[in-house]
C-alpha positions, 0 to 999 in steps of 0.5 A: 307449098308454091314453088318460088324463083328469085329473079334479080338485076344487079348493076353493082353487086348489092343487090345481087348479095341481097337476092342470094340471101332471099332465095336462101331464105325462101327455099327458093331457086335463083335467076340473074337477069343480066343485060346483054351488054353489061353496065360499067361505072360510066353507064351508072353515072346518074349525074351524067344526063348522057349516061346510058342509064340516064338515057334508058331512064328518061325513055319509058319505052326503053327496053335493054336487050337481055343477055339471055331468056332462059328463066324457067317461069313457067316452072314457078308460082311465085316469083321474087323480082329484085332490082335497084331502084333507079330514078323511083322506079325498077330499071327498064331492064325489069320490064324487058324481062317481064315482057319476055316471059308469060307470067300469066297467073303468077305472083311476082313479089318486088324487092328492091335496094336503094340509095334513099328512095322508095318503090315510088310508082314502080308497081304502077310502071311494071303492071303493064309489062306482066298484065296477068300477073299479081304484081305485090310491092314487096319490100325495100332490103337495104343493108344487112338482113338476117336469114331470120328477117327474110324468112319471117318477111316471105312467111308473112306473105302468105304465098 
């Protein structure tokens, strides 16, 4: 049986709740990916081209600083990585997280929350950040997922 971790980034709290529910359903440990400088509501205004999130997402090389690098990635076989979809992909802090650790031989299962868009080009955008890992496009987990639904999804992955 593989040891699992749910690592997540949540700017507004929505993805946090989803991650907590997933960790419980999967019997996984949990780790929050935090930016060194937390995002404010103003930073997240995607209608403002000069907002922090807009500026970061317009630069493919942007890597927001992480608050810590304390995840014990080497202890896990499967890492669920969760985030809100920003501009049809994962926020660049996810690239920063993946680039901060050695994911060689690990399976990374993505999950996301979204106001309306799908994963878009997320898997391809993240592959270069964890080149020796298997990255699986998981699932959009919008709305309230029951514990049984989440457990069934995790089991269906055959990890």
